FIKOLZA-1660 file (N, C-alpha, C; in steps of 0.1 Angstrom, whole numbers, plus 5000, padded with zeros to 4 digits):
% residues 50
   i   px   py   pz ch aa at
   1 5000 4858 4917  A  X  N
   1 5010 4869 4922  A  X CA
   1 5024 4866 4914  A  X  C
   2 5030 4876 4911  A  X  N
   2 5042 4875 4904  A  X CA
   2 5053 4871 4912  A  X  C
   3 5063 4865 4907  A  X  N
   3 5074 4860 4916  A  X CA
   3 5086 4871 4916  A  X  C
   4 5086 4881 4905  A  X  N
   4 5094 4892 4905  A  X CA
   4 5088 4905 4905  A  X  C
   5 5094 4915 4911  A  X  N
   5 5089 4926 4911  A  X CA
   5 5099 4938 4908  A  X  C
   6 5095 4948 4902  A  X  N
   6 5103 4960 4900  A  X CA
   6 5105 4969 4911  A  X  C
   7 5093 4969 4919  A  X  N
   7 5093 4977 4931  A  X CA
   7 5085 4970 4943  A  X  C
   8 5089 4970 4956  A  X  N
   8 5082 4966 4966  A  X CA
   8 5081 4978 4976  A  X  C
   9 5067 4980 4980  A  X  N
   9 5066 4990 4990  A  X CA
   9 5063 4986 5003  A  X  C
  10 5069 4989 5014  A  X  N
  10 5066 4984 5026  A  X CA
  10 5057 4996 5033  A  X  C
  11 5044 4990 5037  A  X  N
  11 5035 4998 5044  A  X CA
  11 5023 5003 5034  A  X  C
  12 5011 4999 5038  A  X  N
  12 5000 5002 5031  A  X CA
  12 4993 5014 5036  A  X  C
  13 4999 5024 5042  A  X  N
  13 4992 5036 5045  A  X CA
  13 4991 5045 5033  A  X  C
  14 4987 5057 5035  A  X  N
  14 4985 5067 5027  A  X CA
  14 4997 5070 5016  A  X  C
  15 5008 5071 5022  A  X  N
  15 5021 5074 5015  A  X CA
  15 5024 5061 5007  A  X  C
  16 5025 5050 5013  A  X  N
  16 5028 5037 5006  A  X CA
  16 5018 5033 4993  A  X  C
  17 5005 5037 4996  A  X  N
  17 4996 5033 4986  A  X CA
  17 4998 5045 4974  A  X  C
  18 5000 5058 4977  A  X  N
  18 5003 5067 4967  A  X CA
  18 5014 5063 4960  A  X  C
  19 5026 5059 4966  A  X  N
  19 5037 5056 4959  A  X CA
  19 5036 5044 4951  A  X  C
  20 5029 5033 4955  A  X  N
  20 5025 5022 4946  A  X CA
  20 5019 5024 4935  A  X  C
  21 5008 5034 4937  A  X  N
  21 5000 5037 4925  A  X CA
  21 5008 5043 4914  A  X  C
  22 5017 5053 4918  A  X  N
  22 5025 5060 4909  A  X CA
  22 5034 5050 4901  A  X  C
  23 5040 5041 4908  A  X  N
  23 5050 5031 4903  A  X CA
  23 5043 5021 4894  A  X  C
  24 5030 5016 4896  A  X  N
  24 5022 5009 4888  A  X CA
  24 5018 5016 4876  A  X  C
  25 5014 5031 4877  A  X  N
  25 5011 5037 4865  A  X CA
  25 5023 5040 4856  A  X  C
  26 5033 5037 4860  A  X  N
  26 5046 5041 4855  A  X CA
  26 5049 5028 4847  A  X  C
  27 5042 5017 4850  A  X  N
  27 5046 5004 4844  A  X CA
  27 5054 4993 4851  A  X  C
  28 5057 4997 4864  A  X  N
  28 5066 4987 4872  A  X CA
  28 5056 4979 4878  A  X  C
  29 5060 4965 4879  A  X  N
  29 5054 4955 4886  A  X CA
  29 5055 4958 4901  A  X  C
  30 5046 4963 4907  A  X  N
  30 5046 4966 4921  A  X CA
  30 5039 4958 4932  A  X  C
  31 5045 4955 4943  A  X  N
  31 5039 4948 4954  A  X CA
  31 5038 4957 4966  A  X  C
  32 5028 4956 4974  A  X  N
  32 5026 4966 4987  A  X CA
  32 5025 4953 4998  A  X  C
  33 5033 4956 5008  A  X  N
  33 5033 4948 5019  A  X CA
  33 5028 4955 5031  A  X  C
  34 5019 4950 5040  A  X  N
  34 5013 4956 5050  A  X CA
  34 5010 4946 5060  A  X  C
  35 5016 4949 5072  A  X  N
  35 5014 4938 5083  A  X CA
  35 4999 4937 5088  A  X  C
  36 4991 4947 5087  A  X  N
  36 4978 4945 5092  A  X CA
  36 4968 4940 5080  A  X  C
  37 4957 4935 5083  A  X  N
  37 4948 4929 5074  A  X CA
  37 4940 4939 5066  A  X  C
  38 4943 4952 5070  A  X  N
  38 4934 4963 5062  A  X CA
  38 4944 4974 5058  A  X  C
  39 4942 4979 5047  A  X  N
  39 4951 4990 5043  A  X CA
  39 4946 5003 5047  A  X  C
  40 4955 5013 5047  A  X  N
  40 4951 5027 5050  A  X CA
  40 4958 5034 5062  A  X  C
  41 4965 5025 5069  A  X  N
  41 4974 5031 5079  A  X CA
  41 4967 5040 5089  A  X  C
  42 4973 5053 5091  A  X  N
  42 4970 5062 5101  A  X CA
  42 4956 5070 5096  A  X  C
  43 4953 5068 5082  A  X  N
  43 4941 5074 5077  A  X CA
  43 4928 5067 5081  A  X  C
  44 4929 5056 5089  A  X  N
  44 4918 5049 5093  A  X CA
  44 4913 5052 5106  A  X  C
  45 4900 5054 5108  A  X  N
  45 4894 5058 5122  A  X CA
  45 4887 5044 5127  A  X  C
  46 4892 5037 5136  A  X  N
  46 4886 5025 5141  A  X CA
  46 4876 5026 5154  A  X  C
  47 4875 5038 5158  A  X  N
  47 4867 5040 5170  A  X CA
  47 4852 5046 5166  A  X  C
  48 4843 5043 5173  A  X  N
  48 4830 5050 5171  A  X CA
  48 4831 5065 5174  A  X  C
  49 4823 5072 5167  A  X  N
  49 4821 5087 5169  A  X CA
  49 4811 5088 5181  A  X  C
  50 4813 5094 5191  A  X  N
  50 4803 5096 5200  A  X CA
  50 4790 5103 5198  A  X  C
% end
């Protein structure tokens, strides 16, 4: 992991991941921080389908 970043994105939900992808594609050294152990934010469904 690099010690310096051009951009730090707080939150690994849909918008954070999309933003990080655009920044990385533009050549910026980008870090995504997420408090949970899994990415996706509100796009995840963690309950069983009845």
